[in-house]
OpenMM code with the backbone's topology and positions (N, CA, C; nanometers):
from openmm import Vec3, app, unit

residues = "UNK UNK UNK UNK UNK UNK UNK UNK UNK UNK UNK UNK UNK UNK UNK UNK UNK UNK UNK UNK UNK UNK UNK UNK UNK UNK UNK UNK UNK UNK UNK UNK UNK UNK UNK UNK UNK UNK UNK UNK UNK UNK UNK UNK UNK UNK UNK UNK UNK UNK UNK UNK UNK UNK UNK UNK UNK UNK UNK UNK UNK UNK UNK UNK UNK UNK UNK UNK UNK UNK UNK UNK UNK UNK UNK UNK UNK UNK UNK UNK UNK UNK UNK UNK UNK UNK UNK UNK UNK UNK UNK UNK UNK UNK UNK UNK UNK UNK UNK UNK UNK UNK UNK UNK UNK UNK UNK UNK UNK UNK UNK UNK UNK UNK UNK UNK UNK UNK UNK UNK UNK UNK UNK UNK UNK UNK UNK UNK UNK UNK UNK UNK UNK UNK UNK UNK UNK UNK UNK UNK UNK UNK UNK UNK UNK UNK UNK UNK UNK UNK UNK UNK UNK UNK UNK UNK UNK UNK UNK UNK UNK UNK UNK UNK UNK UNK".split()
positions = [
    Vec3(7.0159, 6.8501, -5.2827),
    Vec3(7.0289, 6.7529, -5.4019),
    Vec3(7.1222, 6.6548, -5.3626),
    Vec3(7.2218, 6.6849, -5.2678),
    Vec3(7.3294, 6.5680, -5.2469),
    Vec3(7.2503, 6.4494, -5.1643),
    Vec3(7.1544, 6.5084, -5.0718),
    Vec3(7.0845, 6.3941, -4.9990),
    Vec3(6.9956, 6.3121, -5.1016),
    Vec3(6.9353, 6.3574, -5.1957),
    Vec3(6.8606, 6.2917, -5.2836),
    Vec3(6.9536, 6.1806, -5.3664),
    Vec3(7.0933, 6.2153, -5.3845),
    Vec3(7.1566, 6.1169, -5.4724),
    Vec3(7.1920, 5.9931, -5.3641),
    Vec3(7.1930, 5.9867, -5.2476),
    Vec3(7.2191, 5.8992, -5.1501),
    Vec3(7.0981, 5.8158, -5.0993),
    Vec3(6.9905, 5.8655, -5.1380),
    Vec3(6.8454, 5.8053, -5.0698),
    Vec3(6.8425, 5.6747, -5.1133),
    Vec3(6.9010, 5.6173, -5.2222),
    Vec3(6.8770, 5.4915, -5.2691),
    Vec3(6.9719, 5.3959, -5.2009),
    Vec3(7.0747, 5.4304, -5.1248),
    Vec3(7.1717, 5.3491, -5.0396),
    Vec3(7.0924, 5.2479, -4.9657),
    Vec3(7.0067, 5.3038, -4.8567),
    Vec3(6.9445, 5.2141, -4.7635),
    Vec3(6.8677, 5.0995, -4.8433),
    Vec3(6.8057, 5.1320, -4.9410),
    Vec3(6.7348, 5.0400, -5.0190),
    Vec3(6.8218, 4.9313, -5.1026),
    Vec3(6.9433, 4.9712, -5.1352),
    Vec3(7.0542, 4.8775, -5.1910),
    Vec3(7.0872, 4.7913, -5.0927),
    Vec3(7.1273, 4.8443, -4.9744),
    Vec3(7.1765, 4.7717, -4.8562),
    Vec3(7.0870, 4.6692, -4.8041),
    Vec3(6.9390, 4.7059, -4.8054),
    Vec3(6.8566, 4.6133, -4.7563),
    Vec3(6.8242, 4.5005, -4.8670),
    Vec3(6.8350, 4.5408, -4.9881),
    Vec3(6.8323, 4.4229, -5.0934),
    Vec3(6.9614, 4.3268, -5.0848),
    Vec3(7.0752, 4.3850, -5.0478),
    Vec3(7.1906, 4.3015, -5.0456),
    Vec3(7.1877, 4.2026, -4.9216),
    Vec3(7.1366, 4.2761, -4.7971),
    Vec3(7.1184, 4.1837, -4.6786),
    Vec3(7.0153, 4.0770, -4.7150),
    Vec3(6.9037, 4.1013, -4.7826),
    Vec3(6.8038, 4.0093, -4.8122),
    Vec3(6.8568, 3.8887, -4.8849),
    Vec3(6.9234, 3.9208, -4.9834),
    Vec3(7.0014, 3.8270, -5.0850),
    Vec3(7.1055, 3.7397, -5.0054),
    Vec3(7.1573, 3.8043, -4.8937),
    Vec3(7.2584, 3.7109, -4.8217),
    Vec3(7.1645, 3.6175, -4.7194),
    Vec3(7.0447, 3.6687, -4.6807),
    Vec3(6.9940, 3.6011, -4.5837),
    Vec3(6.9199, 3.4891, -4.6322),
    Vec3(6.8486, 3.4988, -4.7549),
    Vec3(6.7542, 3.4218, -4.8185),
    Vec3(6.7940, 3.2711, -4.8443),
    Vec3(6.9174, 3.2564, -4.8755),
    Vec3(6.9778, 3.1261, -4.9092),
    Vec3(6.9932, 3.0547, -4.7694),
    Vec3(7.0377, 3.1286, -4.6655),
    Vec3(7.0355, 3.0585, -4.5247),
    Vec3(6.9099, 3.0148, -4.4818),
    Vec3(6.7911, 3.1074, -4.4948),
    Vec3(6.6766, 3.0609, -4.4619),
    Vec3(6.6147, 2.9537, -4.5308),
    Vec3(6.6514, 2.9342, -4.6454),
    Vec3(6.5997, 2.8322, -4.7357),
    Vec3(6.6713, 2.6907, -4.6953),
    Vec3(6.8054, 2.7113, -4.6692),
    Vec3(6.8860, 2.5830, -4.6185),
    Vec3(6.8041, 2.5363, -4.4776),
    Vec3(6.7816, 2.6324, -4.3868),
    Vec3(6.7049, 2.5936, -4.2633),
    Vec3(6.5915, 2.5421, -4.2774),
    Vec3(6.5052, 2.6042, -4.3802),
    Vec3(6.3741, 2.5272, -4.3851),
    Vec3(6.3887, 2.3924, -4.4423),
    Vec3(6.4827, 2.3690, -4.5401),
    Vec3(6.5118, 2.2401, -4.6070),
    Vec3(6.5530, 2.1221, -4.4869),
    Vec3(6.6360, 2.1848, -4.4053),
    Vec3(6.6652, 2.0713, -4.2912),
    Vec3(6.5407, 2.0310, -4.1912),
    Vec3(6.4634, 2.1495, -4.1702),
    Vec3(6.3571, 2.1138, -4.0979),
    Vec3(6.2393, 2.0167, -4.1413),
    Vec3(6.2445, 2.0115, -4.2945),
    Vec3(6.1363, 1.9345, -4.3681),
    Vec3(6.1768, 1.7741, -4.3288),
    Vec3(6.0816, 1.7159, -4.3179),
    Vec3(6.0951, 1.5576, -4.2653),
    Vec3(6.1079, 1.4910, -4.4155),
    Vec3(6.1765, 1.3904, -4.4201),
    Vec3(6.1784, 1.3218, -4.5378),
    Vec3(6.0513, 1.2466, -4.5788),
    Vec3(6.0261, 1.2275, -4.7102),
    Vec3(5.9181, 1.1500, -4.7492),
    Vec3(5.9372, 0.9936, -4.7252),
    Vec3(5.8369, 0.9257, -4.7033),
    Vec3(5.8413, 0.7898, -4.6797),
    Vec3(5.7966, 0.7091, -4.7872),
    Vec3(5.8617, 0.6094, -4.8313),
    Vec3(5.8067, 0.5033, -4.9283),
    Vec3(5.8105, 0.3747, -4.8647),
    Vec3(5.6820, 0.3124, -4.8982),
    Vec3(5.6510, 0.1878, -4.8443),
    Vec3(5.6262, 0.0857, -4.9773),
    Vec3(5.6996, -0.0151, -4.9608),
    Vec3(5.7063, -0.1166, -5.0720),
    Vec3(5.6936, -0.2627, -5.0381),
    Vec3(5.6412, -0.3314, -5.1190),
    Vec3(5.6281, -0.4733, -5.0971),
    Vec3(5.5989, -0.5617, -5.2315),
    Vec3(5.5544, -0.6900, -5.2147),
    Vec3(5.5242, -0.7641, -5.3043),
    Vec3(5.4066, -0.8507, -5.2553),
    Vec3(5.2927, -0.8890, -5.3472),
    Vec3(5.1948, -0.9680, -5.3219),
    Vec3(5.1847, -1.0811, -5.3998),
    Vec3(5.1719, -1.1954, -5.3457),
    Vec3(5.1717, -1.3364, -5.4167),
    Vec3(5.0369, -1.4188, -5.4143),
    Vec3(5.0343, -1.4905, -5.5050),
    Vec3(4.9201, -1.6027, -5.4883),
    Vec3(5.0040, -1.7442, -5.4514),
    Vec3(4.9670, -1.7935, -5.3323),
    Vec3(5.0233, -1.9092, -5.2747),
    Vec3(4.9941, -2.0132, -5.3713),
    Vec3(5.0763, -2.1188, -5.3949),
    Vec3(5.0512, -2.2543, -5.4682),
    Vec3(4.9552, -2.3339, -5.3827),
    Vec3(4.8687, -2.3994, -5.4287),
    Vec3(4.7838, -2.5010, -5.3763),
    Vec3(4.8753, -2.6039, -5.2775),
    Vec3(4.9782, -2.6273, -5.3412),
    Vec3(5.0760, -2.7387, -5.2553),
    Vec3(5.1206, -2.6921, -5.1371),
    Vec3(5.1474, -2.5579, -5.1199),
    Vec3(5.1909, -2.4970, -4.9971),
    Vec3(5.1153, -2.4026, -4.9390),
    Vec3(5.0090, -2.3936, -4.9691),
    Vec3(4.8851, -2.2974, -4.9203),
    Vec3(4.8792, -2.2784, -4.7918),
    Vec3(4.8863, -2.3895, -4.7104),
    Vec3(4.8436, -2.3798, -4.5528),
    Vec3(4.9837, -2.3672, -4.4888),
    Vec3(5.1095, -2.3730, -4.5460),
    Vec3(5.2240, -2.3781, -4.4923),
    Vec3(5.3006, -2.2369, -4.4647),
    Vec3(5.2461, -2.1304, -4.5322),
    Vec3(5.3134, -2.0008, -4.5312),
    Vec3(5.4189, -1.9776, -4.6156),
    Vec3(5.4496, -2.1129, -4.7035),
    Vec3(5.5619, -2.0923, -4.7747),
    Vec3(5.5447, -2.0258, -4.9147),
    Vec3(5.6450, -1.9485, -4.9494),
    Vec3(5.6375, -1.8881, -5.0824),
    Vec3(5.6879, -1.9814, -5.2035),
    Vec3(5.7173, -2.1085, -5.1759),
    Vec3(5.7536, -2.1878, -5.2747),
    Vec3(5.6537, -2.1992, -5.3983),
    Vec3(5.6849, -2.1908, -5.5152),
    Vec3(5.5910, -2.2041, -5.6284),
    Vec3(5.4849, -2.0826, -5.6300),
    Vec3(5.5056, -1.9898, -5.5378),
    Vec3(5.3953, -1.8788, -5.5406),
    Vec3(5.4276, -1.7813, -5.6549),
    Vec3(5.3098, -1.7204, -5.7058),
    Vec3(5.3337, -1.6264, -5.8203),
    Vec3(5.2929, -1.4809, -5.7857),
    Vec3(5.3607, -1.3908, -5.8445),
    Vec3(5.3057, -1.2507, -5.8056),
    Vec3(5.1752, -1.2363, -5.8690),
    Vec3(5.0998, -1.1414, -5.8066),
    Vec3(4.9582, -1.1002, -5.8453),
    Vec3(4.9746, -0.9549, -5.9036),
    Vec3(4.9424, -0.9436, -6.0336),
    Vec3(4.9300, -0.8035, -6.0909),
    Vec3(4.8020, -0.7414, -6.0490),
    Vec3(4.7804, -0.6102, -6.0158),
    Vec3(4.6663, -0.5471, -5.9989),
    Vec3(4.5937, -0.5944, -5.8701),
    Vec3(4.6681, -0.6450, -5.7656),
    Vec3(4.6105, -0.6812, -5.6432),
    Vec3(4.6174, -0.5289, -5.5695),
    Vec3(4.5249, -0.5068, -5.4848),
    Vec3(4.5098, -0.3967, -5.4008),
    Vec3(4.5581, -0.4118, -5.2486),
    Vec3(4.6571, -0.3173, -5.2114),
    Vec3(4.6976, -0.3184, -5.0552),
    Vec3(4.6587, -0.1786, -5.0111),
    Vec3(4.6397, -0.1783, -4.8734),
    Vec3(4.6161, -0.0415, -4.8020),
    Vec3(4.7333, -0.0213, -4.7371),
    Vec3(4.7737, 0.1002, -4.7208),
    Vec3(4.8617, 0.1686, -4.6212),
    Vec3(4.7857, 0.2557, -4.5516),
    Vec3(4.8102, 0.2347, -4.4153),
    Vec3(4.7417, 0.3506, -4.3304),
    Vec3(4.8261, 0.3674, -4.2081),
    Vec3(4.8421, 0.4975, -4.1542),
    Vec3(4.9177, 0.5329, -4.0383),
    Vec3(4.8406, 0.5941, -3.9404),
    Vec3(4.8511, 0.5297, -3.8143),
    Vec3(4.7918, 0.5805, -3.6915),
    Vec3(4.8036, 0.7407, -3.6735),
    Vec3(4.7008, 0.8067, -3.6026),
    Vec3(4.6984, 0.9362, -3.5803),
    Vec3(4.7368, 1.0361, -3.6955),
    Vec3(4.7167, 0.9881, -3.7956),
    Vec3(4.7570, 1.0778, -3.9265),
    Vec3(4.6494, 1.1087, -4.0236),
    Vec3(4.5363, 1.0132, -4.0046),
    Vec3(4.4467, 1.0092, -4.1004),
    Vec3(4.4745, 0.9740, -4.2505),
    Vec3(4.5959, 0.9195, -4.2453),
    Vec3(4.6579, 0.8726, -4.3745),
    Vec3(4.5921, 0.7398, -4.4155),
    Vec3(4.5393, 0.7280, -4.5354),
    Vec3(4.4972, 0.5874, -4.5761),
    Vec3(4.5121, 0.6010, -4.7332),
    Vec3(4.5819, 0.5027, -4.7786),
    Vec3(4.5937, 0.4928, -4.9133),
    Vec3(4.5699, 0.3517, -4.9630),
    Vec3(4.5111, 0.3344, -5.0752),
    Vec3(4.5094, 0.1960, -5.1561),
    Vec3(4.6137, 0.2163, -5.2639),
    Vec3(4.6881, 0.1192, -5.2822),
    Vec3(4.7897, 0.0938, -5.3880),
    Vec3(4.7741, -0.0385, -5.4667),
    Vec3(4.7957, -0.0243, -5.5861),
    Vec3(4.7885, -0.1402, -5.6923),
    Vec3(4.9244, -0.2021, -5.7163),
    Vec3(4.9390, -0.3237, -5.7171),
    Vec3(5.0602, -0.3855, -5.7672),
    Vec3(5.0716, -0.3852, -5.9139),
    Vec3(5.2010, -0.3777, -5.9589),
    Vec3(5.2534, -0.3954, -6.1022),
    Vec3(5.2404, -0.5405, -6.1452),
    Vec3(5.3156, -0.5618, -6.2663),
    Vec3(5.2953, -0.6980, -6.3281),
    Vec3(5.3738, -0.7927, -6.2474),
    Vec3(5.4767, -0.7413, -6.1553),
    Vec3(5.5651, -0.8288, -6.0801),
    Vec3(5.5114, -0.8522, -5.9321),
    Vec3(5.3821, -0.8055, -5.9142),
    Vec3(5.3240, -0.8006, -5.7702),
    Vec3(5.3716, -0.7069, -5.6809),
    Vec3(5.4642, -0.6068, -5.7401),
    Vec3(5.5280, -0.5015, -5.6499),
    Vec3(5.4372, -0.3953, -5.6206),
    Vec3(5.4204, -0.3326, -5.5227),
    Vec3(5.3572, -0.2071, -5.4787),
    Vec3(5.4491, -0.1035, -5.4079),
    Vec3(5.4062, 0.0085, -5.4245),
    Vec3(5.4965, 0.1264, -5.3356),
    Vec3(5.3915, 0.2389, -5.3038),
    Vec3(5.4116, 0.3117, -5.2099),
    Vec3(5.3221, 0.4127, -5.1701),
    Vec3(5.3883, 0.5072, -5.1139),
    Vec3(5.3889, 0.6445, -5.1638),
    Vec3(5.4692, 0.7526, -5.1128),
    Vec3(5.3919, 0.8236, -4.9924),
    Vec3(5.4375, 0.8339, -4.8911),
    Vec3(5.3805, 0.9139, -4.7711),
    Vec3(5.4400, 1.0669, -4.7647),
    Vec3(5.3560, 1.1506, -4.7539),
    Vec3(5.3928, 1.2863, -4.7493),
    Vec3(5.4638, 1.3094, -4.6354),
    Vec3(5.5905, 1.3601, -4.6344),
    Vec3(5.6975, 1.3906, -4.5459),
    Vec3(5.6311, 1.4956, -4.4539),
    Vec3(5.5403, 1.5833, -4.5141),
    Vec3(5.5129, 1.7040, -4.4181),
    Vec3(5.4132, 1.6482, -4.3240),
    Vec3(5.3461, 1.5331, -4.3124),
    Vec3(5.2748, 1.4773, -4.2149),
    Vec3(5.3473, 1.3964, -4.1176),
    Vec3(5.4775, 1.3976, -4.1273),
    Vec3(5.5674, 1.3378, -4.0222),
    Vec3(5.5776, 1.4392, -3.9058),
    Vec3(5.6014, 1.3808, -3.7862),
    Vec3(5.6204, 1.4542, -3.6693),
    Vec3(5.5024, 1.4822, -3.6004),
    Vec3(5.4766, 1.6032, -3.5385),
    Vec3(5.3654, 1.6406, -3.4376),
    Vec3(5.2366, 1.6059, -3.4985),
    Vec3(5.1658, 1.5123, -3.4340),
    Vec3(5.0342, 1.4820, -3.4659),
    Vec3(5.0372, 1.4023, -3.6113),
    Vec3(5.1470, 1.3786, -3.6579),
    Vec3(5.1400, 1.2989, -3.7941),
    Vec3(5.1841, 1.1775, -3.7911),
    Vec3(5.2660, 1.1145, -3.8792),
    Vec3(5.3027, 0.9820, -3.8901),
    Vec3(5.3908, 0.9360, -3.7560),
    Vec3(5.4654, 1.0355, -3.7167),
    Vec3(5.5728, 0.9792, -3.6210),
    Vec3(5.6668, 0.8814, -3.6839),
    Vec3(5.6954, 0.7762, -3.6104),
    Vec3(5.7865, 0.6568, -3.6669),
    Vec3(5.7177, 0.5878, -3.7565),
    Vec3(5.7356, 0.5623, -3.8817),
    Vec3(5.6437, 0.4848, -3.9660),
    Vec3(5.6521, 0.3386, -3.9165),
    Vec3(5.7494, 0.2906, -3.8612),
    Vec3(5.7657, 0.1523, -3.8109),
    Vec3(5.6666, 0.1264, -3.7087),
    Vec3(5.6289, 0.2210, -3.6245),
    Vec3(5.5480, 0.1803, -3.5216),
    Vec3(5.4081, 0.2306, -3.5650),
    Vec3(5.3877, 0.3376, -3.6430),
    Vec3(5.2444, 0.4063, -3.6977),
    Vec3(5.1795, 0.3468, -3.7934),
    Vec3(5.2455, 0.2857, -3.8968),
    Vec3(5.1931, 0.2430, -4.0331),
    Vec3(5.1963, 0.0970, -4.0384),
    Vec3(5.0789, 0.0444, -4.1281),
    Vec3(5.0528, -0.0979, -4.1633),
    Vec3(5.0263, -0.1078, -4.2854),
    Vec3(5.0472, -0.2154, -4.3496),
    Vec3(5.0020, -0.2512, -4.4943),
    Vec3(4.9011, -0.3802, -4.4662),
    Vec3(4.7760, -0.3640, -4.5301),
    Vec3(4.6874, -0.4691, -4.5422),
    Vec3(4.6447, -0.5318, -4.6837),
    Vec3(4.6103, -0.6472, -4.6935),
    Vec3(4.5658, -0.6875, -4.8135),
    Vec3(4.4164, -0.6452, -4.8382),
    Vec3(4.3988, -0.6019, -4.9593),
    Vec3(4.2416, -0.5360, -4.9801),
    Vec3(4.1823, -0.6409, -5.0822),
    Vec3(4.2262, -0.6552, -5.2059),
    Vec3(4.1582, -0.7318, -5.2936),
    Vec3(4.2660, -0.7918, -5.4094),
    Vec3(4.2189, -0.9144, -5.4482),
    Vec3(4.2984, -0.9819, -5.5634),
    Vec3(4.1940, -0.9822, -5.6816),
    Vec3(4.2482, -0.9546, -5.8008),
    Vec3(4.1789, -0.9616, -5.9234),
    Vec3(4.1569, -1.0958, -5.9804),
    Vec3(4.2128, -1.1968, -5.9122),
    Vec3(4.2120, -1.3328, -5.9591),
    Vec3(4.1005, -1.4093, -5.8863),
    Vec3(4.0048, -1.4401, -5.9471),
    Vec3(3.8902, -1.5291, -5.9096),
    Vec3(3.9551, -1.6562, -5.8421),
    Vec3(4.0657, -1.7027, -5.8962),
    Vec3(4.0988, -1.8488, -5.8373),
    Vec3(4.1946, -1.8272, -5.7348),
    Vec3(4.2364, -1.6937, -5.7050),
    Vec3(4.3264, -1.6848, -5.5776),
    Vec3(4.2870, -1.5432, -5.5446),
    Vec3(4.1895, -1.5548, -5.4404),
    Vec3(4.1526, -1.4218, -5.3866),
    Vec3(4.1033, -1.4290, -5.2243),
    Vec3(4.1574, -1.5354, -5.1575),
    Vec3(4.1561, -1.5547, -5.0308),
    Vec3(4.2650, -1.4810, -4.9474),
    Vec3(4.2472, -1.3794, -4.8776),
    Vec3(4.3615, -1.3295, -4.8042),
    Vec3(4.4293, -1.4043, -4.7105),
    Vec3(4.5556, -1.4153, -4.6968),
    Vec3(4.6173, -1.5118, -4.5896),
    Vec3(4.6768, -1.3984, -4.4890),
    Vec3(4.7002, -1.4384, -4.3670),
    Vec3(4.7704, -1.3658, -4.2618),
    Vec3(4.9193, -1.3826, -4.2627),
    Vec3(4.9793, -1.4278, -4.3881),
    Vec3(5.1145, -1.4381, -4.3885),
    Vec3(5.1783, -1.2872, -4.3691),
    Vec3(5.2699, -1.2796, -4.2812),
    Vec3(5.3340, -1.1662, -4.2385),
    Vec3(5.2323, -1.0641, -4.2084),
    Vec3(5.1108, -1.1065, -4.1405),
    Vec3(5.0086, -1.0124, -4.0954),
    Vec3(4.9340, -0.9376, -4.1963),
    Vec3(4.9222, -0.9933, -4.3190),
    Vec3(4.8558, -0.9275, -4.4219),
    Vec3(4.7134, -0.8872, -4.3961),
    Vec3(4.6429, -0.9669, -4.3036),
    Vec3(4.5060, -0.9435, -4.2757),
    Vec3(4.4778, -0.8321, -4.1700),
    Vec3(4.5517, -0.8385, -4.0506),
    Vec3(4.5492, -0.7436, -3.9478),
    Vec3(4.6532, -0.6443, -3.9470),
    Vec3(4.7234, -0.6304, -4.0560),
    Vec3(4.8240, -0.5162, -4.0631),
    Vec3(4.9829, -0.5591, -4.0545),
    Vec3(5.0527, -0.5686, -4.1697),
    Vec3(5.1953, -0.6024, -4.1677),
    Vec3(5.2602, -0.4596, -4.1252),
    Vec3(5.3478, -0.4937, -4.0259),
    Vec3(5.4429, -0.3823, -3.9921),
    Vec3(5.5451, -0.3453, -4.0933),
    Vec3(5.5943, -0.2342, -4.0792),
    Vec3(5.6965, -0.1811, -4.1641),
    Vec3(5.8373, -0.2280, -4.1105),
    Vec3(5.9253, -0.2454, -4.1845),
    Vec3(6.0672, -0.2644, -4.1375),
    Vec3(6.1537, -0.1828, -4.2408),
    Vec3(6.2662, -0.1361, -4.1755),
    Vec3(6.3616, -0.0441, -4.2579),
    Vec3(6.4699, -0.1447, -4.3074),
    Vec3(6.5117, -0.1310, -4.4271),
    Vec3(6.5981, -0.2100, -4.4829),
    Vec3(6.7205, -0.1523, -4.5321),
    Vec3(6.7333, -0.0172, -4.4867),
    Vec3(6.8570, 0.0590, -4.5224),
    Vec3(6.8526, 0.1196, -4.6659),
    Vec3(6.7530, 0.1297, -4.7120),
    Vec3(6.7237, 0.2031, -4.8489),
    Vec3(6.6912, 0.3367, -4.8415),
    Vec3(6.7684, 0.4332, -4.8919),
    Vec3(6.7478, 0.5780, -4.8775),
    Vec3(6.7773, 0.6339, -5.0136),
    Vec3(6.6862, 0.7250, -5.0627),
    Vec3(6.7129, 0.7995, -5.1856),
    Vec3(6.7186, 0.9397, -5.1544),
    Vec3(6.8271, 1.0241, -5.1882),
    Vec3(6.8610, 1.1468, -5.1610),
    Vec3(6.8346, 1.2383, -5.2730),
    Vec3(6.7999, 1.1934, -5.3793),
    Vec3(6.7781, 1.2900, -5.5022),
    Vec3(6.6764, 1.2303, -5.5829),
    Vec3(6.5674, 1.3217, -5.6388),
    Vec3(6.5538, 1.4443, -5.6223),
    Vec3(6.5241, 1.4897, -5.4855),
    Vec3(6.4356, 1.4066, -5.4119),
    Vec3(6.3899, 1.4543, -5.2912),
    Vec3(6.4339, 1.3312, -5.1894),
    Vec3(6.4676, 1.3720, -5.0758),
    Vec3(6.5062, 1.2835, -4.9730),
    Vec3(6.3991, 1.1831, -4.9329),
    Vec3(6.4064, 1.0606, -4.9429),
    Vec3(6.3049, 0.9643, -4.9131),
    Vec3(6.3747, 0.8459, -4.8461),
    Vec3(6.3009, 0.7847, -4.7395),
    Vec3(6.3254, 0.6798, -4.6753),
    Vec3(6.2308, 0.5640, -4.7145),
    Vec3(6.2951, 0.4486, -4.7495),
    Vec3(6.2059, 0.3355, -4.7887),
    Vec3(6.1797, 0.2296, -4.6894),
    Vec3(6.0553, 0.1866, -4.6518),
    Vec3(6.0369, 0.0757, -4.5723),
    Vec3(5.9758, -0.0413, -4.6434),
    Vec3(5.9732, -0.1500, -4.6027),
    Vec3(5.9324, -0.2557, -4.6661),
    Vec3(5.8183, -0.3234, -4.5806),
    Vec3(5.7144, -0.3974, -4.6524),
    Vec3(5.6181, -0.4700, -4.5656),
    Vec3(5.6005, -0.5958, -4.6428),
    Vec3(5.5784, -0.7144, -4.5756),
    Vec3(5.5369, -0.8556, -4.6294),
    Vec3(5.6601, -0.9296, -4.6561),
    Vec3(5.6520, -1.0277, -4.7426),
    Vec3(5.5658, -1.0197, -4.8684),
    Vec3(5.4231, -1.0644, -4.8012),
    Vec3(5.3235, -1.0238, -4.8829),
    Vec3(5.1967, -1.0719, -4.8585),
    Vec3(5.1457, -1.1524, -4.9573),
    Vec3(5.0282, -1.2250, -4.9123),
    Vec3(4.9664, -1.3386, -5.0108),
    Vec3(4.8353, -1.3631, -4.9946),
    Vec3(4.7708, -1.4009, -5.1248),
    Vec3(4.6273, -1.4400, -5.1352),
    Vec3(4.6567, -1.6060, -5.1464),
    Vec3(4.5429, -1.6690, -5.1442),
    Vec3(4.5573, -1.8291, -5.1471),
    Vec3(4.4400, -1.8633, -5.2319),
    Vec3(4.4457, -1.9643, -5.2994),
    Vec3(4.3171, -2.0340, -5.3730),
    Vec3(4.2138, -2.0604, -5.2784),
    Vec3(4.0861, -2.0294, -5.3165),
    Vec3(3.9701, -2.0777, -5.2314),
    Vec3(3.9592, -2.2214, -5.2381),
    Vec3(3.9777, -2.2840, -5.3449),
    Vec3(3.9618, -2.4407, -5.3495),
    Vec3(4.0856, -2.4896, -5.3939),
    Vec3(4.1391, -2.6007, -5.3499),
    Vec3(4.2539, -2.6510, -5.3897),
    Vec3(4.2318, -2.8220, -5.3989),
    Vec3(4.2531, -2.8891, -5.5270),
    Vec3(4.2318, -3.0132, -5.5340),
    Vec3(4.3342, -3.1009, -5.4353),
    Vec3(4.2873, -3.2040, -5.3730),
    Vec3(4.3757, -3.2817, -5.2800),
    Vec3(4.4554, -3.3874, -5.3513),
] * unit.nanometer
topology = app.Topology()
chain = topology.addChain("A")
for resn in residues:
    res = topology.addResidue(resn, chain)
    for name in ("N", "CA", "C"):
        topology.addAtom(name, app.Element.getBySymbol(name[0]), res)
């Protein structure tokens, strides 16, 4: 009977040990996770006056323009649409970073112009390599809550009018 009274002690010890180890395992797993990556930028319509110069003077943001974000060796390809200020952002899954994934986003990822909703301003320009792939740049923006994310910028990118009066 005395042996039966103490048969639950190994179970309790195991549970206590598990409760002590689980937080440590969770912390180690969180440290191993790669941060999410956000890519952001702005898309403009160049003014006819400066369309050939690459200048953004008198340029206006384009709402609902589409840009693609792609990263080599990851299979990642996303199309994102700009807001009313011409701003776009794209969240890249942090779990794809690392082995066989995105690697360093500055080296692996590019942003390209896809389409403009403006019939009067829909010719892609190569401003900041918007046609062949704008490289990302890190500008020191990091968000730590609720999830750790590192922000990269591309561009600005621009479309131009097809026809401009001389």
